[in-house]
SERO-4910 file (N, C-alpha, C, O; in steps of 0.05 Angstrom, whole numbers):
BEGIN
 pado doro    nc1    nc2    nc3   cac1   cac2   cac3    cc1    cc2    cc3    oc1    oc2    oc3
  Met    A   -212   -117   -375   -240   -106   -361   -231    -85   -341   -207    -82   -336
  Thr    A   -247    -72   -331   -233    -47   -313   -254    -52   -285   -278    -51   -284
  Glu    A   -236    -55   -268   -263    -59   -238   -255    -37   -218   -232    -31   -214
  Leu    A   -270    -29   -210   -263     -9   -181   -268    -24   -152   -287    -40   -149
  Asp    A   -252    -20   -136   -256    -31   -109   -269    -11    -95   -279      9   -106
  Pro    A   -269    -14    -66   -292      1    -52   -280     30    -45   -293     50    -39
  Glu    A   -251     26    -47   -240     58    -46   -242     72    -71   -235     95    -71
  Gly    A   -249     63    -92   -250     76   -123   -221     73   -138   -214     89   -155
  Leu    A   -207     55   -129   -184     52   -145   -193     35   -170   -212     19   -170
  Val    A   -175     43   -191   -178     25   -213   -161      1   -221   -138      8   -224
  Phe    A   -164    -20   -225   -159    -46   -223   -158    -55   -258   -180    -59   -267
  Arg    A   -141    -57   -271   -148    -76   -297   -138   -100   -302   -114   -103   -299
  Asp    A   -151   -120   -309   -147   -146   -309   -126   -147   -330   -108   -164   -326
  Asp    A   -128   -128   -355   -108   -134   -379    -84   -117   -373    -84    -92   -377
  Pro    A    -63   -133   -361    -39   -104   -362    -37    -95   -386    -35    -70   -384
  Ser    A    -36   -101   -409    -34    -86   -440    -47    -61   -435    -35    -40   -442
  Lys    A    -71    -58   -422    -88    -43   -425    -83    -19   -398   -100     -3   -391
  Arg    A    -66    -21   -390    -61     -4   -358    -43     18   -371    -26     17   -389
  Ser    A    -54     45   -353    -48     71   -367    -19     68   -367     -8     52   -353
  Ala    A     -1     87   -387     28     90   -384     38    114   -373     57    126   -383
  Phe    A     23    124   -347     26    144   -336     56    154   -329     64    177   -331
  Phe    A     71    134   -321    102    133   -318    115    136   -336    138    145   -334
  Ala    A    101    126   -364    118    124   -387    145    146   -391    168    138   -396
  Gly    A    138    171   -388    147    194   -397    158    204   -372    171    225   -373
  Gln    A    155    193   -349    165    201   -325    182    188   -311    177    187   -287
  Ala    A    202    177   -319    211    155   -304    226    162   -276    231    147   -257
  Asp    A    229    180   -278    240    193   -238    217    190   -226    216    177   -205
  Val    A    198    201   -234    171    199   -217    165    166   -216    152    160   -196
  Gly    A    169    147   -228    159    117   -227    190    103   -201    190     85   -184
  Arg    A    208    116   -209    233    106   -188    228    117   -166    236    103   -148
  Leu    A    216    140   -158    214    151   -132    188    138   -126    190    129   -103
  Leu    A    168    133   -136    146    120   -123    155     85   -114    145     69    -98
  Gly    A    175     84   -132    177     55   -126    201     59   -102    203     38    -89
  Met    A    218     77    -95    233     70    -75    222     80    -44    232     75    -23
  Ile    A    192     99    -50    177    106    -25    162     77    -18    156     73      6
  Thr    A    157     55    -39    139     34    -38    156     18    -19    149      7      2
  Ala    A    180     18    -29    202      0    -12    205      6     12    203    -11     29
  Leu    A    209     30     17    215     45     44    190     40     61    193     38     85
  Thr    A    168     38     52    144     41     65    143      7     81    139      1    105
  Ser    A    147    -10     60    146    -41     61    166    -48     89    160    -63    107
  Glu    A    193    -30     84    207    -39    106    206    -28    130    218    -39    148
  Ile    A    188      1    138    177     11    157    153     -6    166    146     -4    190
  Ala    A    140    -21    152    122    -39    158    132    -68    173    120    -81    191
  Met    A    154    -72    162    167    -92    170    180    -89    203    179   -104    223
  Leu    A    190    -71    199    202    -58    232    179    -51    254    185    -51    278
  Arg    A    159    -45    246    138    -37    263    127    -66    266    122    -71    290
  Ala    A    122    -85    251    118   -115    265    134   -129    282    128   -145    299
  Arg    A    163   -118    272    185   -135    297    184   -114    324    184   -123    347
  Leu    A    183    -92    320    177    -75    347    156    -85    363    160    -91    387
  Asp    A    134    -89    351    105   -105    358    115   -131    372    113   -137    396
  Thr    A    124   -145    355    141   -171    367    149   -163    394    134   -171    412
  His    A    172   -147    401    186   -145    426    168   -137    434    157   -155    446
  Glu    A    151   -113    437    138   -103    458    122   -131    468    128   -143    489
  Arg    A    103   -139    451     91   -167    465    103   -189    482     91   -202    499
  Leu    A    129   -192    475    142   -213    489    151   -199    510    144   -207    532
  Ala    A    171   -173    509    168   -160    533    147   -157    558    151   -154    582
  Ala    A    122   -158    542     97   -152    568     95   -187    573     76   -193    588
  Glu    A    106   -203    566    105   -232    575    125   -236    591    132   -260    595
  Gly    A    139   -219    603    170   -226    614    197   -228    605    217   -236    617
  Gly    A    194   -218    579    227   -222    571    221   -236    540    200   -246    531
  Phe    A    247   -233    528    252   -249    502    280   -250    495    296   -232    503
  Asp    A    286   -266    483    311   -268    469    312   -275    439    289   -281    431
  Arg    A    331   -275    423    330   -279    392    311   -295    389    292   -287    376
  Ala    A    311   -317    397    298   -347    391    272   -337    395    258   -334    375
  Lys    A    262   -331    424    241   -322    420    221   -307    399    198   -312    392
  Val    A    241   -283    391    228   -265    372    225   -277    347    207   -271    332
  Glu    A    241   -295    342    241   -306    313    212   -332    308    197   -338    289
  Ala    A    216   -346    343    189   -363    337    166   -349    341    145   -363    342
  Tyr    A    163   -318    346    137   -316    354    120   -309    334    127   -290    320
  Arg    A     95   -322    328     77   -321    318     47   -299    324     28   -307    338
  Pro    A     47   -282    316     19   -263    326     -6   -275    323    -12   -280    300
  Asp    A    -24   -283    342    -49   -290    349    -68   -268    324    -58   -249    311
  Ala    A    -97   -277    323   -106   -263    299   -116   -236    311   -126   -221    295
  Thr    A   -116   -229    330   -119   -208    349    -91   -192    344    -96   -173    330
  Ala    A    -73   -193    346    -56   -177    341    -42   -176    311    -27   -157    306
  Leu    A    -48   -198    291    -46   -199    270    -65   -178    254    -56   -169    234
  Ala    A    -91   -170    263   -111   -151    260    -98   -125    261    -93   -109    243
  Glu    A    -94   -125    285    -78   -100    295    -60    -89    279    -61    -65    273
  Arg    A    -38   -110    269    -21    -98    253    -24    -88    225    -12    -69    215
  Met    A    -47   -111    213    -63    -98    189    -77    -73    184    -81    -62    162
  Thr    A    -85    -63    207   -106    -44    213    -78    -18    208    -77     -3    188
  Asp    A    -59    -18    227    -35     -1    230    -26      1    203    -25     24    193
  Asp    A    -20    -22    186     -6    -26    160    -25     -6    140    -17     12    125
  Gln    A    -53    -12    144    -71     -4    124    -68     26    124    -64     37    103
  Ala    A    -70     43    155    -65     69    158    -44     84    151    -45    106    141
  Met    A    -22     71    155      5     75    149      1     83    115      0    105    103
  Ile    A     -1     58    106     -9     61     72    -26     79     66    -19     91     46
  Gly    A    -44     85     76    -59    108     68    -46    135     75    -43    150     55
  Arg    A    -36    144     99    -20    170    100      9    171     80     14    191     67
  Val    A     21    153     80     46    155     55     32    158     30     42    174     15
  Phe    A     10    145     23      2    149     -7    -27    169    -11    -42    171    -30
  Lys    A    -28    183     15    -50    204      8    -45    220    -12    -61    220    -30
  Pro    A    -19    239    -16    -18    253    -39    -29    248    -65    -43    262    -79
  Leu    A    -15    215    -67    -24    210    -98    -51    202    -96    -62    200   -119
  Ser    A    -68    196    -74    -97    188    -78   -106    207    -92   -116    206   -114
  Asp    A   -102    233    -73   -116    265    -76   -110    265   -105   -131    264   -118
  Glu    A    -91    266   -119    -83    271   -143   -108    256   -164   -125    267   -178
  Leu    A   -104    226   -159   -126    212   -172   -149    220   -174   -161    222   -196
  Asp    A   -160    228   -147   -182    237   -142   -188    260   -159   -210    262   -170
  Arg    A   -167    280   -160   -169    301   -170   -174    305   -206   -187    323   -217
  Leu    A   -161    282   -216   -152    276   -240   -178    265   -250   -188    272   -271
  Leu    A   -187    249   -236   -216    235   -246   -240    252   -246   -263    246   -253
  Glu    A   -233    269   -239   -261    296   -237   -255    310   -269   -273    321   -281
  Glu    A   -230    307   -280   -232    320   -303   -245    304   -336   -245    281   -342
  Pro    A   -254    321   -347   -277    309   -364   -256    294   -381   -265    274   -392
  Ala    A   -228    299   -388   -211    291   -411   -204    258   -401   -204    238   -415
  Val    A   -197    259   -371   -191    233   -366   -216    213   -362   -216    189   -368
  Gln    A   -236    225   -352   -255    204   -355   -270    193   -380   -287    175   -380
  Lys    A   -260    207   -399   -261    201   -429   -240    184   -435   -246    167   -452
  Thr    A   -218    184   -427   -198    164   -434   -203    146   -420   -202    125   -434
  Leu    A   -208    143   -398   -222    118   -380   -238    101   -397   -235     77   -405
  Leu    A   -258    120   -400   -280    103   -420   -274     86   -442   -286     66   -451
  Glu    A   -252    100   -450   -239     95   -477   -223     67   -475   -224     48   -490
  Thr    A   -208     71   -453   -193     43   -444   -207     18   -438   -200     -4   -444
  His    A   -232     29   -421   -249      3   -416   -261    -15   -438   -268    -38   -439
  Arg    A   -261      5   -455   -278    -16   -482   -260    -39   -491   -268    -54   -509
***
């Protein structure tokens, strides 16, 4: 079964029906994997920096305070919003290309056939 999320991304429940987009493009797949891993690392660094900034505003910190810090709901929501914005910026070229491809009749036909 194929589903569209609110952003228009296609998700398939059955992995065997997923597109083999990178099958002939191993370098592109590896590059995308590297970019995804780096984006994850940056998100973790940004969260760590946010922790330091919040603890500094409270009067200081040490390693134990940083390790013990748990963001409240507001801080967590701010971090999630920042993460989503960063992911959108990092993957915008890919998203734009997918949007372009989805306008092509041959791609639409393939998606419809895959959905069956």
